[in-house]
Every structure is written in C-alpha cells, then in structure tokens.
C-alpha positions, 0 to 999 in steps of 0.5 A, a space after each residue: 465490474 462497471 468501467 469508468 466511462 468518465 476516465 474513458 472520455 476525458 482521455 479521448 481526444 474530444 474529451 481532452 478538449 471539452 474538459 480543458 475548455 470548461 475546467 472539469 477534473 481530468 483524471 489520468 489513467 494510472 500506470 500499473 505493474 505489468 508482467 515481464 517488467 524488469 525495473 521498478 522505474 522505467 524512466 529517469 530517477 532524480 535524487 537529491 543530496 543528503 546522507 539517506 540519498 547517498 544510501 539510495 544512490 548505492 543501489 539506484 542503478 538496480 531501480 532504473 537505467 537513467 539516474 540524475 542528481 540534483 546538486 551532484 552529491 551522487 554523481 560519478 562512475 559508481 552510480 552513473 548519475 548525471 547532474 540534472 537542471 531545469 533547462 533539460 527536457 528529460 521527463 522525470 519518472 521518479 524522485 527521491 528527496 532527502 529531508 532528513 537533515 532539515 532540523 530548523 524552520 529556516 531549512 524548510 525553504 529547501 522543499 520549495 527550492 528543490 521541488 518547484 523547478 521539477 514539477 513541470 518536468 514530471 512524467 505521467 504517473 510519476 512517483 515522489 518519495 520524501 525521506 525524513 526522520 521520525 519527529 518523536 525520535 528528535 531530542 531537539 524540539 525545533 528539529 522535531 517540529 521541522 520533521 513533523 512540518 515535512 508531513 504537512 508538505 508531503 500531504 499537500 504536495 500529493 494533492 497538487 500532483 497531476 497526471 497520475 503522480 503520487 507523493 509519499 513520506 518515509 520516516 527512517 529510524 536509525 538502523 533502518 537504512 538497509 530497508 530503503 531498497 525494498 520500500 523504494 522498489 514499491 513506492 517508486 513503481 507502478 505497484 503503488 499506483 493508487 497510494 498517495 499522501 501516505 506516511 510510512 515509518 521504517 524500523 530496523 529489520 534483519 531480514 532482506 529479500 534475496 531475489 527481487 524477481 521472486 520476492 516471496 519465494 520460499 514463503 507460504 501464505 494463507 488468504 481468507 476470502 480468496 475465491 473472488 474479487 480482492 481476495 483472488 487478486 491477492 492470491 494471484 499476486 502472492 503467487 506471482 511473487 513466488 509464494 505458495 498459497 493456501 486459499 480459504 473461503 466458505 463452502 458456497 464459493 467452492 467451485 471458484 476457489 477450486 478453479 483459482 487454486 488449480 490455476 495458481 498451483 495452490 491449496 483450496 481450503 473450505 472453512 467457516 472462519 466463525 465455526 467454534 473449531 475453525 482455528 483447530 481445523 486451520 492448524 490441522 490443514 497447515 502441518 508445516 506452518 506458514 509465513 504470511 496470513 492475509 485476513 481478507 474475508 469480510 461481509 457487509 450488513 448495512 442499516 442505519 443504527 436505528 434500524 439495525 437488527 442484532 444479527 446484522 451487527 453480530 454477523 459483521 463483528 464475528 466475520 470481520 473482527 472476531 474471526 481474524 483475532 481468534 485465528 491469528 492468536 491460535 496461529 501464534 500460540 501454536 507456532 503455525 505462524 513462523 518466526 519473521 512472518 507477516 500478518 496483513 489485515 484488510 481494513 477500510 478507510 471507513 474504519 478511519 472516517 466512519 460511514 453512514 449506515 455502516 456502524 457495524 462495518 466501520 466498528 469492525 474495520 477500526 477494530 482491526 486497525 487497533 488490533 494491528 497497533 496493539 499486537 505489533 510490539 508483542 510480536 516483535 521478538 519473533 520478527 513478526 510484523 502485523 499491519 492493516 491495509 485500508 482500501 478506499 473505493 476499489 472497482 469490484 463487482 460490489 461497487 459496480 452495483 452501487 447507485 450511480 451517484 454514489 459510485 461516481 462520488 466514490 470515484 472522484 473524492 480522491 486526489 487521483 480522481 478515480 477508483 482503485 483496482 483489486 490489483 492495487 490492494 494486492 500489491 500492497 499486501 504482497 509488499 508487506 509480506 516480503 522478507 524485510 517487511 518487518 521494518 513496517 509494523 503496527 501501521 495502516 497503509 491506505 490504498 485509497 488515491 489520497 481519498 478525502 475521507 479520513 484524511 
C-alpha cells in the first residue's frame, strides 16, 4: 500500500509551519480503534438537554469516564455529569446534541447557540452526533420542515470540522430509543473515524448486544472475497468481535485464504460464486446456518462504454451484482440465514455518483444499493436487516497502483482530506452485523470521509 506522504509531511514540525504559512490544507491523522481499548470515548463527552439526551445520560457513564452537561439537565450523582461552560479549558472528545424537540423555524437558532461556543474546545478526532426525529414521521408540516433542516445543518457542520472531527445525524423513530447505546458506541468512537456527514435512521428492534467487549459472540459470519484487502480486514474485525468466520474466495487465492482462516480460527471455503451450483455448494458447507453474510467479493473491468467489450460488462455484473442476489436469496429460502441475521453488501460511492470509464462497475454497485432498499421490508418479519456499505477512497493495493494524480485527487476530495483504511470499512460492517443492528435496514452507510462525490 502506498503511504500518504502529504499527511506525513503536514503533521511534521516543518510541514505544520509551511502549510500554515501558505494556507494549504492540513488533514489530521485520524484516531482509530486499537486493541485493548476499553471505552468508546477516551476523553470528555458533552451532552445537551432534551428527552433523547436524557436516555443517553442513563448509559453515558459506560461510554466515558468524563461526562459534562450543557444546561444541567443530565447532571447529578446518577450520571456523574458536571456542568460545562465555554470558560472551561477541558477539551471535548465527543458531543451528543438532542435536536428532537426542534419543531419550528424559530427553534433552529438553538443549533447555533449550542455549537458555536464548543467548536473551539473540541479535541483532535472529536465525534459529534445530533439526535433528531425522521421528518416524514411528523404530522405537522412545520415540524417536518424543521427536522429536515437539521440534516442540512449537520452535513455543513461536518465540512467545517477540523483536526479529524466528524458529525453524524441519527434520526430516531418512536420505540428505537433503546438502540441508542449501540449506535453511539460506534459513532462516538474511533470505529467511525472515516465516516462523516451521514444520516442514519434507527427503527425499533428487539435485539440487544449482551457483551460489548465481544458484541458478535455466538454469531457465525460468511465473508466473500476474504483472502486479502478489505475482505481480510472485515474477517479479522468480525473475529475480533467474537464471530465465528467462514472465509470464501476463488481457487487462485487459496494459499492466502487458508493462512488467514488458520490465523483467525475460521473455515476456508474455495468457491466460484458465479458457478451455476454455487448456491447449493454454499448451503452444503453451512449445515448449521449462519447469522451474518458479507458480500465483499467484487471485480473491476474498466473501459469507457464506447470501448467496452461484452465480457467486461457481463463479468462485472455477474460477480458484483447477480451473485450476491442469487446467494442471498438461496440462503433466505433455505433457512441457512437465521432469524435476526444481517446481510451487508459492499457497494461504492461510485454507485451513487457514477465514474467515468466504470459504467459496468457503477451499475453493479448502484444495483446493490437498490437491492438492499427493496429487500429490507420483506426481511423485516424475520428480523433480518440488509444494508449497503459504500466505501470511498480506501488505501489498498489497488489504489496504490493508481496514477499519482488520480490517487492524490481521490485522497483529498473529502472533508477529512485523506483516504480511508480497510479497517474503516471493516468496523462499519462489524457494527451492522451486531444484534440490534436490525434497527438499521435498507440503508446506505458511506465510509468515505464525507467525499464530495455523490454528496
């Protein structure tokens, strides 16, 4: 993988002075989750007032050792929260603002009043989460308008963050309040380092994580295209979180696949997912069923449409789109995918934005997004959730071989000003595979540093 020498430079003593003098962008090194870490938030967490913030206050001491409140609504011995004001010198590592009670245009000023004083007090790699209600769930048009306005605010605030900071908007449906802890453990922690400016909707879900140190314990996961790159990172992260892993790849990747499976204590499965009997073979190798399916396998065959041979088109659509559809349906119909399971489809921001020379690839990735949205309602009765993860520019061996100018453009065209790591995609997949992730279904989670593409 090519290293990002620009980030190395701007974070050196000489680099900081030079980029500051000439006004060049200075992307920060992102803080990422490290093995052995105990708390989602290592630093101060600031909570606003509001009913959803009160719910967060009930479990906030499990997220952090340092808790502040703005307005005093969650202070007290039960939470250990202390009042915060702008005169304090304490740096804020994480922020939760409850915007669910903003129902009229005049109340939107509370966004400015709350955030303006704290922005200069944020620590490096700070994570901000705004809690709101879904606009389409509001009966009053003014309330719906106001809740929709919060989305514009959150996306713009994400673009104003500095030093690796991120902002997300969580829209909480009635009955989904008990899923806040799982979502905040992800979005307030370094596990979401390369996600910003996103809107995620939480619905009611009866499942809960039992052990936050091993949230996937007791769950069995299948990862396609698992031998190397992002697929290998996904397998490693699922295993770290307690899942039993089945790793699938093509015969050419057998040595890498076997080595990874041995290291993770998992099962290696050599299979061509486009073979006519692939579904039957897969089900035969999963006699006890599974809980998580990660469709990571994918290929590219790039040409402008005017020059694209039929086999370039057909092979990409077969591997990237048709195979995941066929295998998922077979796992559902056979019962091999257990109730309360998860299906995660690896899409791409190019499936949202398009990309020159990749009409086949972008068609396949957009198709995966459509498949997740269409299947979500039909799987709800069994508690199965299905979502797409859309990576942006991720530092892999493939991107390392891109022409220099294209690689640099891909890295800088996001609010975080850098490429992501395979771990960033893997952390998102692991979160969407947790018990309780059924609160999120039919959605697209972009892991792209708030890329300008497809925004």
